[in-house]
Jmol script that loads the backbone (N, CA, C; Angstrom):
load data "model"
ATOM      1  N   UNK A   1      78.644  67.128  85.832  1.00  0.00           N
ATOM      2  CA  UNK A   1      80.020  67.407  86.190  1.00  0.00           C
ATOM      3  C   UNK A   1      80.881  67.229  84.936  1.00  0.00           C
ATOM      4  N   UNK A   2      81.761  68.162  84.726  1.00  0.00           N
ATOM      5  CA  UNK A   2      82.609  68.162  83.535  1.00  0.00           C
ATOM      6  C   UNK A   2      83.882  67.357  83.784  1.00  0.00           C
ATOM      7  N   UNK A   3      84.409  66.793  82.728  1.00  0.00           N
ATOM      8  CA  UNK A   3      85.628  65.977  82.792  1.00  0.00           C
ATOM      9  C   UNK A   3      86.784  66.739  83.442  1.00  0.00           C
ATOM     10  N   UNK A   4      86.917  68.027  83.126  1.00  0.00           N
ATOM     11  CA  UNK A   4      88.002  68.824  83.703  1.00  0.00           C
ATOM     12  C   UNK A   4      87.863  68.954  85.221  1.00  0.00           C
ATOM     13  N   UNK A   5      86.641  68.974  85.715  1.00  0.00           N
ATOM     14  CA  UNK A   5      86.438  69.054  87.162  1.00  0.00           C
ATOM     15  C   UNK A   5      86.977  67.804  87.845  1.00  0.00           C
ATOM     16  N   UNK A   6      86.675  66.664  87.287  1.00  0.00           N
ATOM     17  CA  UNK A   6      87.121  65.391  87.860  1.00  0.00           C
ATOM     18  C   UNK A   6      88.638  65.263  87.772  1.00  0.00           C
ATOM     19  N   UNK A   7      89.184  65.533  86.595  1.00  0.00           N
ATOM     20  CA  UNK A   7      90.634  65.413  86.416  1.00  0.00           C
ATOM     21  C   UNK A   7      91.386  66.427  87.275  1.00  0.00           C
ATOM     22  N   UNK A   8      90.850  67.630  87.390  1.00  0.00           N
ATOM     23  CA  UNK A   8      91.490  68.650  88.210  1.00  0.00           C
ATOM     24  C   UNK A   8      91.503  68.275  89.678  1.00  0.00           C
ATOM     25  N   UNK A   9      90.398  67.742  90.159  1.00  0.00           N
ATOM     26  CA  UNK A   9      90.326  67.309  91.551  1.00  0.00           C
ATOM     27  C   UNK A   9      91.306  66.172  91.808  1.00  0.00           C
ATOM     28  N   UNK A  10      91.394  65.240  90.873  1.00  0.00           N
ATOM     29  CA  UNK A  10      92.327  64.120  91.026  1.00  0.00           C
ATOM     30  C   UNK A  10      93.775  64.612  91.041  1.00  0.00           C
ATOM     31  N   UNK A  11      94.096  65.555  90.169  1.00  0.00           N
ATOM     32  CA  UNK A  11      95.463  66.083  90.118  1.00  0.00           C
ATOM     33  C   UNK A  11      95.785  66.835  91.410  1.00  0.00           C
ATOM     34  N   UNK A  12      94.822  67.583  91.931  1.00  0.00           N
ATOM     35  CA  UNK A  12      95.009  68.310  93.189  1.00  0.00           C
ATOM     36  C   UNK A  12      95.281  67.331  94.333  1.00  0.00           C
ATOM     37  N   UNK A  13      94.497  66.271  94.407  1.00  0.00           N
ATOM     38  CA  UNK A  13      94.677  65.280  95.475  1.00  0.00           C
ATOM     39  C   UNK A  13      96.016  64.563  95.339  1.00  0.00           C
ATOM     40  N   UNK A  14      96.390  64.224  94.113  1.00  0.00           N
ATOM     41  CA  UNK A  14      97.686  63.591  93.884  1.00  0.00           C
ATOM     42  C   UNK A  14      98.827  64.513  94.276  1.00  0.00           C
ATOM     43  N   UNK A  15      98.665  65.795  94.005  1.00  0.00           N
ATOM     44  CA  UNK A  15      99.671  66.773  94.382  1.00  0.00           C
ATOM     45  C   UNK A  15      99.817  66.895  95.887  1.00  0.00           C
ATOM     46  N   UNK A  16      98.691  66.819  96.596  1.00  0.00           N
ATOM     47  CA  UNK A  16      98.739  66.870  98.063  1.00  0.00           C
ATOM     48  C   UNK A  16      99.498  65.669  98.613  1.00  0.00           C
ATOM     49  N   UNK A  17      99.249  64.510  98.021  1.00  0.00           N
ATOM     50  CA  UNK A  17      99.954  63.304  98.463  1.00  0.00           C
ATOM     51  C   UNK A  17     101.448  63.422  98.166  1.00  0.00           C
ATOM     52  N   UNK A  18     101.777  63.911  96.979  1.00  0.00           N
ATOM     53  CA  UNK A  18     103.181  64.062  96.591  1.00  0.00           C
ATOM     54  C   UNK A  18     103.885  65.061  97.514  1.00  0.00           C
ATOM     55  N   UNK A  19     103.199  66.144  97.835  1.00  0.00           N
ATOM     56  CA  UNK A  19     103.773  67.146  98.739  1.00  0.00           C
ATOM     57  C   UNK A  19     104.030  66.540 100.116  1.00  0.00           C
ATOM     58  N   UNK A  20     103.070  65.768 100.617  1.00  0.00           N
ATOM     59  CA  UNK A  20     103.217  65.149 101.935  1.00  0.00           C
ATOM     60  C   UNK A  20     104.400  64.181 101.968  1.00  0.00           C
ATOM     61  N   UNK A  21     104.543  63.376 100.924  1.00  0.00           N
ATOM     62  CA  UNK A  21     105.670  62.443 100.856  1.00  0.00           C
ATOM     63  C   UNK A  21     106.982  63.226 100.798  1.00  0.00           C
ATOM     64  N   UNK A  22     106.988  64.311 100.041  1.00  0.00           N
ATOM     65  CA  UNK A  22     108.181  65.144  99.959  1.00  0.00           C
ATOM     66  C   UNK A  22     108.568  65.722 101.306  1.00  0.00           C
ATOM     67  N   UNK A  23     107.570  66.142 102.081  1.00  0.00           N
ATOM     68  CA  UNK A  23     107.850  66.678 103.417  1.00  0.00           C
ATOM     69  C   UNK A  23     108.383  65.588 104.342  1.00  0.00           C
ATOM     70  N   UNK A  24     107.759  64.408 104.283  1.00  0.00           N
ATOM     71  CA  UNK A  24     108.175  63.319 105.174  1.00  0.00           C
ATOM     72  C   UNK A  24     109.581  62.829 104.866  1.00  0.00           C
ATOM     73  N   UNK A  25     109.952  62.859 103.596  1.00  0.00           N
ATOM     74  CA  UNK A  25     111.267  62.352 103.203  1.00  0.00           C
ATOM     75  C   UNK A  25     112.298  63.470 103.059  1.00  0.00           C
ATOM     76  N   UNK A  26     111.876  64.691 103.385  1.00  0.00           N
ATOM     77  CA  UNK A  26     112.747  65.867 103.279  1.00  0.00           C
ATOM     78  C   UNK A  26     113.263  66.038 101.851  1.00  0.00           C
ATOM     79  N   UNK A  27     112.364  65.785 100.891  1.00  0.00           N
ATOM     80  CA  UNK A  27     112.691  65.901  99.468  1.00  0.00           C
ATOM     81  C   UNK A  27     112.014  67.173  98.941  1.00  0.00           C
ATOM     82  N   UNK A  28     112.768  68.250  98.861  1.00  0.00           N
ATOM     83  CA  UNK A  28     112.210  69.537  98.455  1.00  0.00           C
ATOM     84  C   UNK A  28     111.682  69.520  97.022  1.00  0.00           C
ATOM     85  N   UNK A  29     112.340  68.772  96.151  1.00  0.00           N
ATOM     86  CA  UNK A  29     111.899  68.706  94.753  1.00  0.00           C
ATOM     87  C   UNK A  29     110.520  68.050  94.651  1.00  0.00           C
ATOM     88  N   UNK A  30     110.338  66.949  95.350  1.00  0.00           N
ATOM     89  CA  UNK A  30     109.052  66.251  95.331  1.00  0.00           C
ATOM     90  C   UNK A  30     107.961  67.128  95.948  1.00  0.00           C
ATOM     91  N   UNK A  31     108.311  67.825  97.002  1.00  0.00           N
ATOM     92  CA  UNK A  31     107.362  68.731  97.647  1.00  0.00           C
ATOM     93  C   UNK A  31     106.938  69.843  96.678  1.00  0.00           C
ATOM     94  N   UNK A  32     107.905  70.399  95.954  1.00  0.00           N
ATOM     95  CA  UNK A  32     107.609  71.453  94.979  1.00  0.00           C
ATOM     96  C   UNK A  32     106.749  70.919  93.835  1.00  0.00           C
ATOM     97  N   UNK A  33     107.049  69.705  93.370  1.00  0.00           N
ATOM     98  CA  UNK A  33     106.229  69.092  92.314  1.00  0.00           C
ATOM     99  C   UNK A  33     104.793  68.918  92.797  1.00  0.00           C
ATOM    100  N   UNK A  34     104.639  68.522  94.051  1.00  0.00           N
ATOM    101  CA  UNK A  34     103.304  68.375  94.618  1.00  0.00           C
ATOM    102  C   UNK A  34     102.553  69.692  94.638  1.00  0.00           C
ATOM    103  N   UNK A  35     103.245  70.761  95.005  1.00  0.00           N
ATOM    104  CA  UNK A  35     102.615  72.083  95.009  1.00  0.00           C
ATOM    105  C   UNK A  35     102.207  72.501  93.601  1.00  0.00           C
ATOM    106  N   UNK A  36     103.056  72.214  92.621  1.00  0.00           N
ATOM    107  CA  UNK A  36     102.732  72.548  91.230  1.00  0.00           C
ATOM    108  C   UNK A  36     101.537  71.732  90.745  1.00  0.00           C
ATOM    109  N   UNK A  37     101.503  70.455  91.082  1.00  0.00           N
ATOM    110  CA  UNK A  37     100.373  69.610  90.683  1.00  0.00           C
ATOM    111  C   UNK A  37      99.073  70.127  91.292  1.00  0.00           C
ATOM    112  N   UNK A  38      99.142  70.566  92.542  1.00  0.00           N
ATOM    113  CA  UNK A  38      97.951  71.110  93.191  1.00  0.00           C
ATOM    114  C   UNK A  38      97.454  72.357  92.462  1.00  0.00           C
ATOM    115  N   UNK A  39      98.374  73.240  92.119  1.00  0.00           N
ATOM    116  CA  UNK A  39      97.994  74.463  91.409  1.00  0.00           C
ATOM    117  C   UNK A  39      97.377  74.135  90.051  1.00  0.00           C
ATOM    118  N   UNK A  40      97.999  73.216  89.315  1.00  0.00           N
ATOM    119  CA  UNK A  40      97.463  72.808  88.010  1.00  0.00           C
ATOM    120  C   UNK A  40      96.068  72.206  88.167  1.00  0.00           C
ATOM    121  N   UNK A  41      95.906  71.381  89.194  1.00  0.00           N
ATOM    122  CA  UNK A  41      94.615  70.749  89.426  1.00  0.00           C
ATOM    123  C   UNK A  41      93.529  71.754  89.741  1.00  0.00           C
ATOM    124  N   UNK A  42      93.862  72.759  90.543  1.00  0.00           N
ATOM    125  CA  UNK A  42      92.873  73.784  90.894  1.00  0.00           C
ATOM    126  C   UNK A  42      92.479  74.605  89.674  1.00  0.00           C
ATOM    127  N   UNK A  43      93.448  74.915  88.823  1.00  0.00           N
ATOM    128  CA  UNK A  43      93.144  75.658  87.598  1.00  0.00           C
ATOM    129  C   UNK A  43      92.266  74.809  86.680  1.00  0.00           C
ATOM    130  N   UNK A  44      92.619  73.546  86.507  1.00  0.00           N
ATOM    131  CA  UNK A  44      91.840  72.664  85.637  1.00  0.00           C
ATOM    132  C   UNK A  44      90.420  72.498  86.173  1.00  0.00           C
ATOM    133  N   UNK A  45      90.273  72.369  87.480  1.00  0.00           N
ATOM    134  CA  UNK A  45      88.939  72.256  88.067  1.00  0.00           C
ATOM    135  C   UNK A  45      88.147  73.537  87.829  1.00  0.00           C
ATOM    136  N   UNK A  46      88.819  74.677  87.948  1.00  0.00           N
ATOM    137  CA  UNK A  46      88.156  75.956  87.686  1.00  0.00           C
ATOM    138  C   UNK A  46      87.670  76.065  86.251  1.00  0.00           C
ATOM    139  N   UNK A  47      88.470  75.594  85.320  1.00  0.00           N
ATOM    140  CA  UNK A  47      88.066  75.589  83.907  1.00  0.00           C
ATOM    141  C   UNK A  47      86.832  74.701  83.736  1.00  0.00           C
ATOM    142  N   UNK A  48      86.853  73.555  84.380  1.00  0.00           N
ATOM    143  CA  UNK A  48      85.695  72.659  84.311  1.00  0.00           C
ATOM    144  C   UNK A  48      84.453  73.286  84.910  1.00  0.00           C
ATOM    145  N   UNK A  49      84.626  74.019  86.018  1.00  0.00           N
ATOM    146  CA  UNK A  49      83.492  74.715  86.635  1.00  0.00           C
ATOM    147  C   UNK A  49      82.896  75.732  85.665  1.00  0.00           C
ATOM    148  N   UNK A  50      83.770  76.480  84.978  1.00  0.00           N
ATOM    149  CA  UNK A  50      83.295  77.469  84.006  1.00  0.00           C
ATOM    150  C   UNK A  50      82.564  76.806  82.847  1.00  0.00           C
ATOM    151  N   UNK A  51      83.130  75.725  82.323  1.00  0.00           N
ATOM    152  CA  UNK A  51      82.486  75.013  81.216  1.00  0.00           C
ATOM    153  C   UNK A  51      81.130  74.464  81.640  1.00  0.00           C
ATOM    154  N   UNK A  52      81.076  73.925  82.849  1.00  0.00           N
ATOM    155  CA  UNK A  52      79.831  73.364  83.363  1.00  0.00           C
ATOM    156  C   UNK A  52      78.781  74.464  83.521  1.00  0.00           C
ATOM    157  N   UNK A  53      79.207  75.600  84.060  1.00  0.00           N
ATOM    158  CA  UNK A  53      78.291  76.725  84.228  1.00  0.00           C
ATOM    159  C   UNK A  53      77.800  77.265  82.899  1.00  0.00           C
ATOM    160  N   UNK A  54      78.689  77.349  81.919  1.00  0.00           N
ATOM    161  CA  UNK A  54      78.305  77.834  80.597  1.00  0.00           C
ATOM    162  C   UNK A  54      77.315  76.881  79.939  1.00  0.00           C
ATOM    163  N   UNK A  55      77.564  75.596  80.079  1.00  0.00           N
ATOM    164  CA  UNK A  55      76.657  74.603  79.495  1.00  0.00           C
ATOM    165  C   UNK A  55      75.271  74.710  80.131  1.00  0.00           C
ATOM    166  N   UNK A  56      75.237  74.872  81.454  1.00  0.00           N
ATOM    167  CA  UNK A  56      73.957  75.013  82.144  1.00  0.00           C
ATOM    168  C   UNK A  56      73.234  76.287  81.708  1.00  0.00           C
ATOM    169  N   UNK A  57      73.982  77.373  81.536  1.00  0.00           N
ATOM    170  CA  UNK A  57      73.378  78.640  81.125  1.00  0.00           C
ATOM    171  C   UNK A  57      72.798  78.541  79.716  1.00  0.00           C
ATOM    172  N   UNK A  58      73.466  77.811  78.839  1.00  0.00           N
ATOM    173  CA  UNK A  58      72.978  77.670  77.470  1.00  0.00           C
ATOM    174  C   UNK A  58      71.733  76.796  77.388  1.00  0.00           C
ATOM    175  N   UNK A  59      71.556  75.911  78.348  1.00  0.00           N
ATOM    176  CA  UNK A  59      70.387  75.028  78.345  1.00  0.00           C
ATOM    177  C   UNK A  59      69.124  75.762  78.769  1.00  0.00           C
ATOM    178  N   UNK A  60      69.286  76.902  79.434  1.00  0.00           N
ATOM    179  CA  UNK A  60      68.109  77.638  79.947  1.00  0.00           C
ATOM    180  C   UNK A  60      67.528  78.558  78.924  1.00  0.00           C
TER     181      UNK A  60
END
end "model"
wireframe off; spacefill off
backbone 0.3
color backbone group
């Protein structure tokens, strides 16, 4: 597992929590930040998936 996969997953989960708190407190800014964090996390995880796949392909 690549570092970007772990960090991306953590950022996605943190974003989900931030979004939920924003919804509960009716804080649109916090909710939007949570959505942005989720998107960043998914992209970072995707980059990690690609790096991991490339590394595996080079080992074969």
